[in-house]
N, CA, C and O atoms as a printed pandas DataFrame, in Angstrom:
     atom_number atom_name residue_name chain_id  residue_number  x_coord  y_coord  z_coord
0              1         N          UNK        A               1    1.055   -1.629    0.157
1              2        CA          UNK        A               1    0.265    0.276   -0.537
2              3         C          UNK        A               1    0.483    1.153    0.303
3              4         O          UNK        A               1   -0.282    1.861    0.957
4              5         N          UNK        A               2    1.934    1.053    0.244
5              6        CA          UNK        A               2    2.601    2.376    0.105
6              7         C          UNK        A               2    3.319    2.785   -0.787
7              8         O          UNK        A               2    4.305    3.509   -0.650
8              9         N          UNK        A               3    2.809    2.279   -1.935
9             10        CA          UNK        A               3    3.214    2.719   -2.924
10            11         C          UNK        A               3    1.748    3.816   -3.821
11            12         O          UNK        A               3    1.603    4.634   -4.730
12            13         N          UNK        A               4    0.989    3.103   -2.805
13            14        CA          UNK        A               4   -0.399    4.265   -3.610
14            15         C          UNK        A               4   -0.144    5.665   -2.886
15            16         O          UNK        A               4   -0.387    6.778   -3.352
16            17         N          UNK        A               5    0.611    5.236   -1.163
17            18        CA          UNK        A               5    0.540    6.404   -0.731
18            19         C          UNK        A               5    1.869    7.256   -1.558
19            20         O          UNK        A               5    1.680    8.470   -1.469
20            21         N          UNK        A               6    2.774    7.013   -2.103
21            22        CA          UNK        A               6    3.774    7.473   -2.841
22            23         C          UNK        A               6    3.135    8.183   -3.961
23            24         O          UNK        A               6    3.424    9.352   -4.216
24            25         N          UNK        A               7    2.110    7.376   -4.767
25            26        CA          UNK        A               7    1.497    7.838   -5.958
26            27         C          UNK        A               7    0.973    9.439   -5.787
27            28         O          UNK        A               7    1.094   10.467   -6.453
28            29         N          UNK        A               8    0.183    8.979   -4.239
29            30        CA          UNK        A               8   -0.911   10.000   -4.344
30            31         C          UNK        A               8   -0.277   11.606   -3.710
31            32         O          UNK        A               8   -0.648   12.777   -3.622
32            33         N          UNK        A               9    0.895   10.755   -3.370
33            34        CA          UNK        A               9    1.489   12.204   -2.375
34            35         C          UNK        A               9    1.834   12.831   -3.983
35            36         O          UNK        A               9    0.993   13.562   -4.505
36            37         N          UNK        A              10    2.980   12.531   -4.639
37            38        CA          UNK        A              10    3.316   13.004   -6.194
38            39         C          UNK        A              10    2.272   14.069   -7.266
39            40         O          UNK        A              10    2.457   15.018   -8.029
40            41         N          UNK        A              11    0.957   13.134   -6.711
41            42        CA          UNK        A              11   -0.229   13.431   -7.219
42            43         C          UNK        A              11   -0.461   14.628   -6.452
43            44         O          UNK        A              11   -0.515   15.732   -6.993
44            45         N          UNK        A              12   -0.549   14.515   -5.659
45            46        CA          UNK        A              12   -1.101   16.250   -4.821
46            47         C          UNK        A              12   -0.044   17.093   -4.766
47            48         O          UNK        A              12   -0.241   18.307   -4.707
48            49         N          UNK        A              13    1.178   16.584   -4.777
49            50        CA          UNK        A              13    2.399   18.420   -4.757
50            51         C          UNK        A              13    2.015   18.384   -6.268
51            52         O          UNK        A              13    1.241   19.329   -6.419
52            53         N          UNK        A              14    2.228   17.589   -7.744
53            54        CA          UNK        A              14    1.814   18.377   -8.968
54            55         C          UNK        A              14    0.331   19.023   -8.828
55            56         O          UNK        A              14    0.177   20.088   -9.426
56            57         N          UNK        A              15   -0.621   18.581   -8.212
57            58        CA          UNK        A              15   -1.619   19.337   -8.145
58            59         C          UNK        A              15   -1.776   20.554   -7.174
59            60         O          UNK        A              15   -2.903   21.041   -7.083
60            61         N          UNK        A              16   -0.929   21.002   -6.565
61            62        CA          UNK        A              16   -0.795   21.744   -5.491
62            63         C          UNK        A              16   -0.298   22.877   -6.442
63            64         O          UNK        A              16   -0.822   23.991   -6.462
64            65         N          UNK        A              17    0.359   22.646   -6.933
65            66        CA          UNK        A              17    1.246   23.335   -7.667
66            67         C          UNK        A              17    0.684   23.962   -8.882
67            68         O          UNK        A              17    0.731   25.133   -9.257
68            69         N          UNK        A              18    0.229   23.082   -9.327
69            70        CA          UNK        A              18   -1.172   23.543  -10.582
70            71         C          UNK        A              18   -2.015   24.283   -9.670
71            72         O          UNK        A              18   -1.741   25.437  -10.000
72            73         N          UNK        A              19   -2.713   24.354   -8.903
73            74        CA          UNK        A              19   -3.693   25.026   -8.407
74            75         C          UNK        A              19   -2.469   26.574   -7.519
75            76         O          UNK        A              19   -2.985   27.594   -7.063
76            77         N          UNK        A              20   -1.945   26.488   -7.511
77            78        CA          UNK        A              20   -0.676   28.281   -6.841
78            79         C          UNK        A              20   -0.451   28.632   -8.231
79            80         O          UNK        A              20   -1.185   29.603   -8.415
80            81         N          UNK        A              21    0.337   28.297   -9.614
81            82        CA          UNK        A              21    0.273   28.762  -10.460
82            83         C          UNK        A              21   -1.066   29.523  -11.434
83            84         O          UNK        A              21   -1.299   30.570  -12.037
84            85         N          UNK        A              22   -1.603   28.431  -11.162
85            86        CA          UNK        A              22   -3.058   28.877  -11.822
86            87         C          UNK        A              22   -3.404   30.021  -11.011
87            88         O          UNK        A              22   -3.021   31.044  -11.580
88            89         N          UNK        A              23   -3.984   30.263   -9.894
89            90        CA          UNK        A              23   -4.718   31.277   -9.000
90            91         C          UNK        A              23   -3.899   32.149   -9.086
91            92         O          UNK        A              23   -4.458   33.222   -9.315
92            93         N          UNK        A              24   -2.791   32.234   -9.015
93            94        CA          UNK        A              24   -1.750   33.203   -9.265
94            95         C          UNK        A              24   -1.669   34.230  -10.692
95            96         O          UNK        A              24   -1.386   35.409  -10.908
96            97         N          UNK        A              25   -2.105   33.001  -11.531
97            98        CA          UNK        A              25   -1.811   33.952  -12.659
98            99         C          UNK        A              25   -3.110   34.462  -13.124
99           100         O          UNK        A              25   -3.210   34.985  -14.234
100          101         N          UNK        A              26   -4.315   34.309  -12.158
101          102        CA          UNK        A              26   -5.476   34.457  -12.294
102          103         C          UNK        A              26   -5.845   35.490  -11.505
103          104         O          UNK        A              26   -7.009   35.831  -11.298
104          105         N          UNK        A              27   -4.605   36.131  -10.939
105          106        CA          UNK        A              27   -4.575   36.903  -10.068
106          107         C          UNK        A              27   -5.681   37.057   -8.865
107          108         O          UNK        A              27   -6.388   37.971   -8.441
108          109         N          UNK        A              28   -5.425   35.500   -8.499
109          110        CA          UNK        A              28   -6.592   35.148   -7.338
110          111         C          UNK        A              28   -5.218   34.826   -6.022
111          112         O          UNK        A              28   -4.570   33.780   -5.996
112          113         N          UNK        A              29   -5.060   35.795   -5.199
113          114        CA          UNK        A              29   -3.909   35.098   -4.596
114          115         C          UNK        A              29   -3.849   34.164   -3.316
115          116         O          UNK        A              29   -4.401   34.279   -2.222
116          117         N          UNK        A              30   -2.887   33.082   -3.883
117          118        CA          UNK        A              30   -3.183   31.652   -2.795
118          119         C          UNK        A              30   -1.806   31.265   -2.690
119          120         O          UNK        A              30   -1.051   31.203   -3.660
120          121         N          UNK        A              31   -1.457   30.985   -1.413
121          122        CA          UNK        A              31   -0.275   30.766   -1.158
122          123         C          UNK        A              31    0.183   29.765   -1.701
123          124         O          UNK        A              31   -0.563   29.046   -2.366
124          125         N          UNK        A              32    1.380   29.507   -1.566
125          126        CA          UNK        A              32    1.994   28.428   -1.828
126          127         C          UNK        A              32    1.609   27.035   -0.785
127          128         O          UNK        A              32    1.454   25.882   -1.189
128          129         N          UNK        A              33    1.523   27.436    0.427
129          130        CA          UNK        A              33    1.480   26.395    1.030
130          131         C          UNK        A              33    0.028   25.780    0.853
131          132         O          UNK        A              33   -0.177   24.572    0.963
132          133         N          UNK        A              34   -1.269   26.991    0.483
133          134        CA          UNK        A              34   -2.715   26.642    0.297
134          135         C          UNK        A              34   -3.337   25.610   -0.809
135          136         O          UNK        A              34   -4.317   24.865   -0.835
136          137         N          UNK        A              35   -2.010   26.022   -1.935
137          138        CA          UNK        A              35   -1.650   25.369   -3.018
138          139         C          UNK        A              35   -1.728   23.804   -2.988
139          140         O          UNK        A              35   -2.430   22.996   -3.596
140          141         N          UNK        A              36   -0.777   23.691   -2.084
141          142        CA          UNK        A              36    0.191   22.174   -2.115
142          143         C          UNK        A              36   -0.850   21.297   -1.168
143          144         O          UNK        A              36   -1.225   20.126   -1.117
144          145         N          UNK        A              37   -1.129   22.664   -0.371
145          146        CA          UNK        A              37   -2.453   21.745    1.149
146          147         C          UNK        A              37   -3.568   21.056    0.204
147          148         O          UNK        A              37   -3.923   19.900   -0.029
148          149         N          UNK        A              38   -3.810   21.893   -0.071
149          150        CA          UNK        A              38   -5.485   21.633   -1.092
150          151         C          UNK        A              38   -4.884   20.335   -1.981
151          152         O          UNK        A              38   -5.449   19.299   -1.633
152          153         N          UNK        A              39   -4.016   20.152   -2.899
153          154        CA          UNK        A              39   -3.472   19.243   -3.939
154          155         C          UNK        A              39   -3.133   17.954   -3.371
155          156         O          UNK        A              39   -2.750   17.081   -4.149
156          157         N          UNK        A              40   -3.208   17.721   -2.229
157          158        CA          UNK        A              40   -2.600   17.039   -1.191
158          159         C          UNK        A              40   -3.343   16.300   -0.677
159          160         O          UNK        A              40   -3.252   15.088   -0.871
160          161         N          UNK        A              41   -4.286   16.844    0.125
161          162        CA          UNK        A              41   -5.725   16.846    0.704
162          163         C          UNK        A              41   -6.597   16.089   -0.409
163          164         O          UNK        A              41   -7.243   15.055   -0.240
164          165         N          UNK        A              42   -6.500   16.649   -1.287
165          166        CA          UNK        A              42   -7.278   15.716   -2.508
166          167         C          UNK        A              42   -7.105   14.224   -3.011
167          168         O          UNK        A              42   -7.923   13.314   -3.145
168          169         N          UNK        A              43   -5.701   14.309   -3.249
169          170        CA          UNK        A              43   -5.317   13.391   -3.213
170          171         C          UNK        A              43   -5.378   12.057   -2.135
171          172         O          UNK        A              43   -5.890   10.945   -2.261
172          173         N          UNK        A              44   -4.714   12.612   -1.162
173          174        CA          UNK        A              44   -5.043   11.989    0.056
174          175         C          UNK        A              44   -5.960   10.917    0.638
175          176         O          UNK        A              44   -5.836    9.806    1.154
176          177         N          UNK        A              45   -7.343   12.119    0.184
177          178        CA          UNK        A              45   -8.149   11.394    0.608
178          179         C          UNK        A              45   -9.139   10.353   -0.327
179          180         O          UNK        A              45  -10.234    9.867   -0.042
180          181         N          UNK        A              46   -8.272   10.208   -1.607
181          182        CA          UNK        A              46   -8.210    9.071   -2.083
182          183         C          UNK        A              46   -7.794    7.556   -1.425
183          184         O          UNK        A              46   -8.531    6.578   -1.298
184          185         N          UNK        A              47   -6.734    7.660   -1.147
185          186        CA          UNK        A              47   -6.426    6.160   -0.378
186          187         C          UNK        A              47   -7.102    5.872    0.243
187          188         O          UNK        A              47   -7.095    4.641    0.227
188          189         N          UNK        A              48   -8.165    6.404    1.227
189          190        CA          UNK        A              48   -8.087    4.720    1.696
190          191         C          UNK        A              48   -9.778    4.284    0.933
191          192         O          UNK        A              48  -10.626    3.552    1.445
192          193         N          UNK        A              49   -9.848    4.867   -0.148
193          194        CA          UNK        A              49  -11.208    3.740   -1.099
194          195         C          UNK        A              49  -10.008    2.846   -1.634
195          196         O          UNK        A              49  -10.384    1.674   -1.672
196          197         N          UNK        A              50   -8.730    2.987   -2.049
197          198        CA          UNK        A              50   -8.119    2.097   -3.256
198          199         C          UNK        A              50   -8.565    0.675   -2.412
199          200         O          UNK        A              50   -9.212    0.096   -3.285
200          201         N          UNK        A              51   -8.585   -0.125   -1.332
201          202        CA          UNK        A              51   -8.684   -1.163   -0.585
202          203         C          UNK        A              51  -10.061   -1.225   -1.691
203          204         O          UNK        A              51   -9.787   -1.656   -2.811
204          205         N          UNK        A              52  -11.160   -0.919   -1.498
205          206        CA          UNK        A              52  -12.199   -1.118   -2.005
206          207         C          UNK        A              52  -12.706   -1.528   -3.256
207          208         O          UNK        A              52  -13.512   -2.377   -3.637
208          209         N          UNK        A              53  -11.790   -0.427   -3.931
209          210        CA          UNK        A              53  -11.501   -0.242   -5.270
210          211         C          UNK        A              53  -10.639   -2.009   -5.627
211          212         O          UNK        A              53  -11.479   -2.874   -5.876
212          213         N          UNK        A              54   -9.689   -2.330   -5.646
213          214        CA          UNK        A              54   -9.147   -3.485   -5.457
214          215         C          UNK        A              54   -9.931   -4.471   -5.605
215          216         O          UNK        A              54  -10.092   -5.168   -6.607
216          217         N          UNK        A              55  -10.420   -4.532   -4.613
217          218        CA          UNK        A              55  -11.350   -5.765   -3.961
218          219         C          UNK        A              55  -12.730   -5.614   -5.162
219          220         O          UNK        A              55  -13.504   -6.551   -4.968
220          221         N          UNK        A              56  -13.045   -5.013   -5.916
221          222        CA          UNK        A              56  -14.078   -4.812   -6.813
222          223         C          UNK        A              56  -13.552   -5.364   -8.195
223          224         O          UNK        A              56  -14.099   -5.957   -9.125
224          225         N          UNK        A              57  -12.414   -4.977   -7.978
225          226        CA          UNK        A              57  -12.031   -5.401   -9.699
226          227         C          UNK        A              57  -11.125   -6.907   -9.389
227          228         O          UNK        A              57  -10.613   -7.509  -10.332
228          229         N          UNK        A              58  -11.059   -7.195   -8.567
229          230        CA          UNK        A              58  -10.626   -8.764   -8.316
230          231         C          UNK        A              58  -11.868   -9.088   -8.165
231          232         O          UNK        A              58  -11.904  -10.310   -8.305
232          233         N          UNK        A              59  -13.162   -8.598   -7.909
233          234        CA          UNK        A              59  -14.438   -9.537   -7.630
234          235         C          UNK        A              59  -15.173   -9.443   -9.233
235          236         O          UNK        A              59  -15.497  -10.496   -9.781
236          237         N          UNK        A              60  -15.332   -8.528   -9.708
237          238        CA          UNK        A              60  -15.988   -8.390  -10.795
238          239         C          UNK        A              60  -15.125   -7.955  -12.070
239          240         O          UNK        A              60  -14.573   -6.882  -12.315
240          241         N          UNK        A              61  -15.198   -9.242  -12.858
241          242        CA          UNK        A              61  -14.445   -9.444  -14.412
242          243         C          UNK        A              61  -15.437   -9.094  -15.404
243          244         O          UNK        A              61  -16.507   -9.629  -15.696
244          245         N          UNK        A              62  -14.788   -7.984  -15.898
245          246        CA          UNK        A              62  -15.647   -7.760  -17.072
246          247         C          UNK        A              62  -15.866   -8.238  -18.510
247          248         O          UNK        A              62  -16.524   -7.744  -19.425
248          249         N          UNK        A              63  -15.182   -9.251  -18.444
249          250        CA          UNK        A              63  -14.985  -10.659  -19.118
250          251         C          UNK        A              63  -16.455  -11.148  -19.244
251          252         O          UNK        A              63  -17.360  -11.114  -20.078
252          253         N          UNK        A              64  -16.226  -11.628  -17.966
253          254        CA          UNK        A              64  -17.301  -12.754  -16.993
254          255         C          UNK        A              64  -18.784  -11.817  -16.639
255          256         O          UNK        A              64  -19.939  -12.197  -16.830
256          257         N          UNK        A              65  -18.379  -10.643  -16.132
257          258        CA          UNK        A              65  -20.189   -9.979  -15.783
258          259         C          UNK        A              65  -20.637   -9.105  -16.909
259          260         O          UNK        A              65  -21.227   -8.088  -16.547
260          261         N          UNK        A              66  -20.493   -9.270  -18.136
261          262        CA          UNK        A              66  -20.989   -8.893  -19.634
262          263         C          UNK        A              66  -20.899   -7.701  -19.536
263          264         O          UNK        A              66  -20.964   -7.429  -18.337
264          265         N          UNK        A              67  -20.727   -6.393  -20.415
265          266        CA          UNK        A              67  -20.252   -5.442  -20.386
266          267         C          UNK        A              67  -20.936   -4.310  -20.013
267          268         O          UNK        A              67  -20.460   -3.245  -19.619
268          269         N          UNK        A              68  -22.698   -4.780  -20.246
269          270        CA          UNK        A              68  -23.738   -3.772  -19.498
270          271         C          UNK        A              68  -23.591   -3.403  -18.151
271          272         O          UNK        A              68  -23.313   -2.332  -17.612
272          273         N          UNK        A              69  -23.876   -4.691  -17.666
273          274        CA          UNK        A              69  -23.258   -5.230  -16.415
274          275         C          UNK        A              69  -22.156   -4.438  -15.457
275          276         O          UNK        A              69  -22.448   -3.747  -14.482
276          277         N          UNK        A              70  -21.075   -4.651  -15.866
277          278        CA          UNK        A              70  -19.822   -4.019  -15.188
278          279         C          UNK        A              70  -20.010   -2.761  -15.774
279          280         O          UNK        A              70  -19.686   -2.033  -14.836
280          281         N          UNK        A              71  -20.300   -2.057  -16.648
281          282        CA          UNK        A              71  -20.173   -0.685  -16.878
282          283         C          UNK        A              71  -21.311    0.230  -16.049
283          284         O          UNK        A              71  -21.297    1.458  -15.953
284          285         N          UNK        A              72  -22.248   -0.640  -15.507
285          286        CA          UNK        A              72  -22.981    0.108  -14.615
286          287         C          UNK        A              72  -22.954   -0.005  -13.209
287          288         O          UNK        A              72  -23.683    0.623  -12.441
288          289         N          UNK        A              73  -21.999   -0.914  -12.866
289          290        CA          UNK        A              73  -21.127   -1.260  -11.576
290          291         C          UNK        A              73  -20.836   -0.073  -11.852
291          292         O          UNK        A              73  -21.663    0.830  -11.724
292          293         N          UNK        A              74  -19.204    0.190  -12.419
293          294        CA          UNK        A              74  -18.715    0.572  -12.272
294          295         C          UNK        A              74  -19.114    1.933  -12.565
295          296         O          UNK        A              74  -18.283    2.822  -12.375
296          297         N          UNK        A              75  -20.128    2.190  -12.948
297          298        CA          UNK        A              75  -20.831    3.634  -13.053
298          299         C          UNK        A              75  -21.007    4.289  -11.771
299          300         O          UNK        A              75  -20.525    5.369  -11.430
300          301         N          UNK        A              76  -22.025    3.230  -10.854
301          302        CA          UNK        A              76  -22.558    3.269   -9.765
302          303         C          UNK        A              76  -21.541    3.554   -8.511
303          304         O          UNK        A              76  -21.536    4.478   -7.698
304          305         N          UNK        A              77  -20.879    2.677   -8.625
305          306        CA          UNK        A              77  -19.423    2.963   -7.799
306          307         C          UNK        A              77  -18.373    3.718   -7.818
307          308         O          UNK        A              77  -17.806    4.052   -6.778
308          309         N          UNK        A              78  -17.998    4.067   -8.942
309          310        CA          UNK        A              78  -17.406    5.250   -9.462
310          311         C          UNK        A              78  -17.986    6.479   -8.503
311          312         O          UNK        A              78  -17.312    7.122   -7.698
312          313         N          UNK        A              79  -19.366    6.641   -8.779
313          314        CA          UNK        A              79  -20.384    7.889   -8.624
314          315         C          UNK        A              79  -20.262    7.748   -6.710
315          316         O          UNK        A              79  -19.793    8.630   -5.990
316          317         N          UNK        A              80  -20.641    6.840   -6.386
317          318        CA          UNK        A              80  -20.218    6.795   -4.957
318          319         C          UNK        A              80  -19.028    7.161   -4.272
319          320         O          UNK        A              80  -19.036    7.923   -3.306
320          321         N          UNK        A              81  -17.745    6.507   -4.867
321          322        CA          UNK        A              81  -16.973    6.814   -4.435
322          323         C          UNK        A              81  -16.164    8.045   -4.378
323          324         O          UNK        A              81  -15.208    8.344   -3.663
324          325         N          UNK        A              82  -17.025    8.937   -5.672
325          326        CA          UNK        A              82  -16.608   10.561   -5.909
326          327         C          UNK        A              82  -16.672   11.275   -5.012
327          328         O          UNK        A              82  -15.918   12.033   -4.401
328          329         N          UNK        A              83  -18.277   10.775   -4.955
329          330        CA          UNK        A              83  -19.613   11.390   -4.156
330          331         C          UNK        A              83  -19.009   11.720   -2.080
331          332         O          UNK        A              83  -19.166   12.623   -1.258
332          333         N          UNK        A              84  -18.380   10.474   -2.109
333          334        CA          UNK        A              84  -17.496   10.352   -0.491
334          335         C          UNK        A              84  -16.779   11.241   -0.462
335          336         O          UNK        A              84  -16.908   12.283    0.181
336          337         N          UNK        A              85  -15.685   10.833   -1.370
337          338        CA          UNK        A              85  -14.356   11.907   -1.483
338          339         C          UNK        A              85  -14.733   12.831   -1.386
339          340         O          UNK        A              85  -14.755   13.064   -0.177
340          341         N          UNK        A              86  -15.101   13.639   -1.915
341          342        CA          UNK        A              86  -15.667   14.945   -2.384
342          343         C          UNK        A              86  -16.585   15.880   -0.602
343          344         O          UNK        A              86  -16.716   16.925    0.035
344          345         N          UNK        A              87  -16.856   14.742   -0.670
345          346        CA          UNK        A              87  -18.051   15.145    1.001
346          347         C          UNK        A              87  -17.010   15.177    1.670
347          348         O          UNK        A              87  -17.003   16.044    2.544
348          349         N          UNK        A              88  -16.056   14.503    1.580
349          350        CA          UNK        A              88  -14.618   13.872    2.824
350          351         C          UNK        A              88  -14.067   15.706    2.398
351          352         O          UNK        A              88  -14.822   16.529    2.916
352          353         N          UNK        A              89  -13.073   16.234    1.685
353          354        CA          UNK        A              89  -12.671   16.940    0.933
354          355         C          UNK        A              89  -13.439   17.908    1.713
355          356         O          UNK        A              89  -12.848   18.147    2.766
356          357         N          UNK        A              90  -14.793   18.708    1.566
357          358        CA          UNK        A              90  -15.436   19.865    1.692
358          359         C          UNK        A              90  -15.627   19.745    3.497
359          360         O          UNK        A              90  -16.152   20.614    4.194
360          361         N          UNK        A              91  -15.244   18.876    3.822
361          362        CA          UNK        A              91  -14.941   19.153    5.538
362          363         C          UNK        A              91  -13.659   19.194    5.985
363          364         O          UNK        A              91  -13.648   19.187    7.216
364          365         N          UNK        A              92  -12.236   19.247    5.353
365          366        CA          UNK        A              92  -11.323   19.709    5.761
366          367         C          UNK        A              92  -11.191   21.107    6.126
367          368         O          UNK        A              92  -11.608   22.145    5.611
368          369         N          UNK        A              93  -10.594   20.886    7.012
369          370        CA          UNK        A              93  -10.392   22.607    7.421
370          371         C          UNK        A              93   -9.674   23.385    6.169
371          372         O          UNK        A              93  -10.456   24.007    5.449
372          373         N          UNK        A              94   -8.770   23.415    5.939
373          374        CA          UNK        A              94   -8.108   24.848    4.526
374          375         C          UNK        A              94   -9.062   24.168    3.493
375          376         O          UNK        A              94   -8.529   24.493    2.432
376          377         N          UNK        A              95  -10.109   23.449    3.187
377          378        CA          UNK        A              95  -10.806   23.654    2.204
378          379         C          UNK        A              95  -11.793   24.409    2.624
379          380         O          UNK        A              95  -11.990   25.425    1.957
380          381         N          UNK        A              96  -12.530   24.204    3.604
381          382        CA          UNK        A              96  -13.262   25.109    4.269
382          383         C          UNK        A              96  -13.466   26.608    4.344
383          384         O          UNK        A              96  -14.386   27.279    3.877
384          385         N          UNK        A              97  -12.132   27.078    5.211
385          386        CA          UNK        A              97  -11.656   28.053    5.496
386          387         C          UNK        A              97  -11.420   28.479    4.245
387          388         O          UNK        A              97  -11.068   29.658    4.280
388          389         N          UNK        A              98  -11.469   27.879    2.735
389          390        CA          UNK        A              98  -10.936   29.048    1.875
390          391         C          UNK        A              98  -12.172   29.484    1.026
391          392         O          UNK        A              98  -12.308   30.626    0.588
392          393         N          UNK        A              99  -13.260   28.235    0.795
393          394        CA          UNK        A              99  -14.634   28.333    0.836
394          395         C          UNK        A              99  -15.199   29.594    1.271
395          396         O          UNK        A              99  -15.746   30.482    0.618
396          397         N          UNK        A             100  -14.904   29.468    2.752
397          398        CA          UNK        A             100  -16.175   30.691    3.646
398          399         C          UNK        A             100  -15.512   31.929    2.854
399          400         O          UNK        A             100  -16.229   32.831    2.420
400          401         N          UNK        A             101  -14.255   31.934    2.700
401          402        CA          UNK        A             101  -13.928   33.570    1.817
402          403         C          UNK        A             101  -14.340   33.768    0.664
403          404         O          UNK        A             101  -13.984   34.866    0.235
404          405         N          UNK        A             102  -15.319   32.800   -0.459
405          406        CA          UNK        A             102  -15.283   32.961   -1.644
406          407         C          UNK        A             102  -15.102   32.476   -2.464
407          408         O          UNK        A             102  -15.813   32.082   -3.388
408          409         N          UNK        A             103  -13.551   32.401   -2.130
409          410        CA          UNK        A             103  -12.380   31.955   -3.402
410          411         C          UNK        A             103  -12.335   29.886   -3.466
411          412         O          UNK        A             103  -11.159   29.602   -3.692
412          413         N          UNK        A             104  -12.894   29.014   -3.385
413          414        CA          UNK        A             104  -12.511   28.120   -3.494
414          415         C          UNK        A             104  -11.585   27.776   -4.214
415          416         O          UNK        A             104  -11.424   28.186   -5.363
416          417         N          UNK        A             105  -10.591   26.683   -3.410
417          418        CA          UNK        A             105   -9.206   26.192   -4.362
418          419         C          UNK        A             105   -9.676   25.470   -5.067
419          420         O          UNK        A             105   -9.365   24.333   -4.713
420          421         N          UNK        A             106  -10.607   25.459   -6.367
421          422        CA          UNK        A             106  -10.896   24.422   -7.515
422          423         C          UNK        A             106  -10.388   25.266   -8.441
423          424         O          UNK        A             106  -10.561   26.472   -8.617
424          425         N          UNK        A             107   -9.395   24.036   -9.307
425          426        CA          UNK        A             107   -9.774   24.605  -10.603
426          427         C          UNK        A             107   -9.568   23.732  -12.003
427          428         O          UNK        A             107   -9.889   24.220  -13.087
């Protein structure tokens, strides 16, 4: 599972740099720390869902389940996990603080 945390950290840092650069280019003042924190929070909150995703991937073989059934399951589970991750992200203190000021960190 360490490779998941390492990958999420790398993606979070890159995402945070993108947030920092993009907002500042748009003349919305975002500190480097805010950008990196937001990027890391976003990606780190996916880590708890990895075991579920891996278990479902092992359990449901696309060729055995049928394309329509597999696609339906993929869409439903993907939407549920995305909603859960977004809900967790919106509850994070740094995210809530920035949103309360009227400038959410979403690019």
